[in-house]
C-alpha positions in Angstrom: 15.4 126.9 -170.6 17.7 127.7 -168.2 17.3 126.6 -164.4 17.2 129.8 -163.3 14.6 130.9 -166.2 12.4 128.2 -165.3 12.4 129.0 -161.7 11.7 132.3 -162.3 8.5 131.2 -164.1 7.3 128.9 -161.8 7.6 131.6 -159.1 5.3 134.2 -161.2 3.0 131.8 -162.7 0.3 131.7 -160.0 0.7 135.2 -159.3 -0.1 136.5 -162.9 -2.7 133.8 -163.4 -5.7 135.8 -165.1 -8.6 133.5 -164.5 -12.2 134.4 -165.7 -13.2 138.1 -166.3 -15.8 139.3 -163.9 -19.3 139.9 -164.8 -19.4 143.0 -162.4 -16.9 145.4 -160.3 -17.2 148.3 -157.7 -17.6 151.4 -159.9 -13.8 153.1 -160.7 -15.9 156.3 -158.8 -16.0 154.1 -155.6 -12.9 153.1 -155.4 -11.1 156.2 -155.5 -13.1 157.2 -152.5 -11.3 155.1 -150.6 -8.4 157.6 -150.9 -10.6 159.7 -147.6 -9.0 157.5 -145.4 -7.0 160.1 -143.7 -9.8 161.7 -143.2 -11.5 158.7 -141.6 -9.0 158.3 -139.3 -9.0 162.5 -138.6 -12.6 162.2 -137.5 -12.2 158.7 -135.6 -9.4 160.2 -133.5 -11.8 163.0 -132.6 -14.9 160.9 -131.9 -12.9 158.1 -129.9 -14.1 158.6 -126.7 -18.1 159.2 -128.1 -17.8 155.8 -130.1 -16.6 153.9 -127.1 -19.2 155.3 -125.0 -21.9 154.0 -127.8 -20.6 150.4 -127.1 -21.7 148.0 -124.4 -18.6 145.8 -123.8 -18.8 142.6 -122.0 -15.6 141.8 -121.5 -15.3 138.9 -123.8 -12.3 138.4 -125.7 -12.0 139.8 -129.3 -9.6 138.9 -132.4 -9.0 141.7 -134.7 -7.9 140.1 -138.3 -6.3 142.3 -140.7 -6.9 142.8 -144.4 -4.6 142.1 -147.2 -1.1 144.0 -146.9 -2.7 145.7 -143.3 -0.7 145.4 -140.0 -1.4 145.1 -136.7 -1.3 149.1 -136.5 -4.1 149.5 -139.0 -6.4 147.7 -136.6 -5.2 149.8 -133.8 -7.8 152.8 -133.1 -10.9 149.8 -133.6 -8.7 147.8 -130.9 -8.4 150.8 -128.5 -11.9 151.7 -128.6 -12.9 148.4 -128.5 -10.7 147.9 -125.0 -11.9 151.1 -123.4 -15.7 150.3 -124.5 -15.4 147.3 -122.1 -14.2 144.3 -124.6 -10.9 142.4 -124.2 -9.3 143.2 -127.7 -6.1 141.4 -129.3 -3.9 142.1 -132.2 -3.4 138.7 -134.1 0.0 138.6 -133.6 1.3 138.0 -137.2 2.3 141.1 -138.3 1.5 142.6 -141.9 -1.0 140.4 -143.9 0.9 138.9 -146.7 -1.8 136.8 -147.6 -2.8 133.0 -146.8 0.0 130.4 -146.0 -0.5 127.0 -145.7 0.1 127.4 -141.4 -2.2 130.5 -141.3 -5.1 128.7 -139.5 -2.5 127.3 -137.0 -1.1 130.3 -136.4 -4.7 131.8 -135.7 -5.3 128.2 -133.6 -2.1 129.3 -131.5 -2.9 132.9 -130.8 -6.5 131.9 -129.9 -5.1 129.3 -127.4 -2.8 131.8 -125.8 -5.8 134.0 -125.5 -7.9 131.4 -123.9 -5.3 130.8 -121.4 -6.7 133.2 -119.3 -10.4 133.0 -119.3 -11.2 129.6 -121.2 -13.7 131.3 -122.8 -14.3 131.2 -126.7 -12.8 134.1 -128.4 -14.8 136.4 -131.1 -13.0 137.0 -134.3 -13.4 140.3 -136.2 -12.1 140.4 -139.6 -11.6 143.0 -142.1 -11.5 141.8 -145.9 -9.1 139.0 -146.3 -9.1 138.5 -142.5 -12.8 138.1 -142.5 -12.2 135.1 -144.5 -9.7 133.7 -142.4 -12.1 134.3 -139.4 -14.6 132.2 -141.1 -12.5 129.3 -141.7 -10.9 129.3 -139.1 -14.5 129.1 -137.2 -15.1 126.2 -139.4 -11.6 124.8 -138.4 -12.0 125.2 -134.6 -15.9 125.9 -134.1 -16.0 125.0 -129.7 -13.0 127.8 -129.4 -14.7 130.5 -131.1 -17.7 132.7 -129.9 -18.9 134.3 -133.3 -17.4 135.9 -136.2 -17.5 139.7 -137.7 -17.0 140.3 -141.1 -16.1 143.7 -142.7 -16.2 143.8 -146.4 -15.4 140.4 -146.5 -15.7 138.6 -150.2 -16.7 135.5 -148.8 -20.0 134.9 -151.2 -19.9 134.7 -155.3 -17.4 135.7 -157.6 -13.8 135.7 -156.1 -12.4 138.3 -158.7 -15.8 140.5 -158.4 -13.5 142.7 -156.4 -10.3 145.3 -157.4 -8.4 143.5 -154.8 -7.9 139.5 -156.0 -4.7 140.6 -158.8 -2.5 142.5 -155.9 -4.0 139.0 -153.5 -2.3 136.7 -156.0 0.5 139.0 -156.4 1.8 139.0 -152.8 0.1 135.8 -152.1 1.5 133.3 -154.4 -1.7 131.4 -154.6 -4.6 132.1 -157.1 -7.6 133.6 -155.8 -9.6 130.6 -156.2 -7.3 128.0 -154.8 -6.4 129.1 -151.3 -3.0 127.3 -149.5 -5.8 125.7 -146.9 -8.9 123.6 -147.5 -11.7 126.8 -147.7 -15.4 126.7 -148.4 -15.8 130.1 -148.5 -19.8 130.7 -149.4 -20.1 127.9 -146.6 -21.8 129.7 -143.1 -19.7 128.6 -140.2 -21.4 126.9 -137.4 -20.7 130.0 -135.2 -23.1 132.8 -135.0 -21.8 135.3 -137.9 -22.3 139.1 -138.8 -21.3 140.4 -142.2 -20.6 144.1 -142.0 -20.9 145.6 -145.8 -21.2 148.7 -147.8 -22.8 149.9 -151.2 -20.0 152.2 -151.4 -17.1 150.1 -149.9 -15.6 150.2 -153.8 -13.5 147.5 -153.4 -15.3 144.6 -153.4 -19.2 144.3 -154.3 -21.4 144.6 -152.2 -23.6 141.8 -152.5 -20.4 139.2 -152.4 -19.9 140.8 -149.0 -23.2 141.2 -147.5 -23.5 137.2 -148.7 -26.8 135.5 -149.3 -29.2 134.5 -146.3 -27.8 131.1 -146.0 -24.2 132.2 -145.6 -24.2 134.4 -142.5 -26.8 134.7 -139.6 -27.0 138.6 -140.2 -26.0 141.6 -141.9 -25.6 145.0 -141.7 -25.1 147.9 -144.0 -22.3 150.7 -142.9 -21.9 154.0 -145.0 -18.2 153.5 -145.0 -15.7 152.2 -147.8 -13.8 149.4 -148.1 -11.0 151.3 -146.2 -13.0 152.8 -143.9 -14.3 149.8 -142.0 -11.3 149.8 -139.8 -10.8 153.5 -140.0 -14.0 155.5 -139.9 -16.5 156.3 -137.1 -19.1 154.6 -139.0 -17.2 151.1 -139.4 -15.9 151.1 -135.8 -19.7 151.7 -134.6 -20.8 149.1 -136.7 -18.2 146.7 -135.2 -20.0 147.2 -131.8 -23.2 146.7 -133.1 -22.2 143.8 -134.6 -21.0 142.6 -131.3 -23.9 143.3 -129.2 -26.2 141.3 -132.0 -23.7 138.5 -131.3 -24.7 138.3 -128.1 -28.4 138.6 -128.7 
């Protein structure tokens, strides 16, 4: 085999790895429901002031971590509403999320340290989808710097292939979905308060995988939104406000 052919073969090996078939996937009809995200954003724009007014921010620092292939802009409405409500919300500072890298947790650690320079207080992590996995694993890595974790449609429990996103994850990141590039105990609960937001009509992630078992998180809150709606719809953003309040209790 020519050297270039071997390099190409090696490049695609893990990206196209199939793995065992999941026993259950979200219905395709619910997956297609995620096409409603432009309408979710329109409703959020119209209700932004009301959503902020329904939250009681306490000034705590919040780090928002986007999902796979999402950018900081995708979290913009959530960030702005949290800030208006009295929280100190920050982007993660790494641009678009192209999947985990060996230094992903180190870069999050640098971002958390930069935020903590002003207050010295722990930072609450809010992660959407794959971003929630980063948040949970970072909280195990540096628990003393984390005030709590909120996950939004994050598949931290059960079969890592029980979703419609794992093939895209492998294609983009280059790593098998069950072998991330840093130490990961996906189902183990972080040693900080955790709230899991999940939706019965998620469409991308199987609901039980983002709800988790009682031993894998402290609290689970059901949200009436699609997977894309967690960071875009009024229902998803309001649920983040409820989760942040639950972490105070």
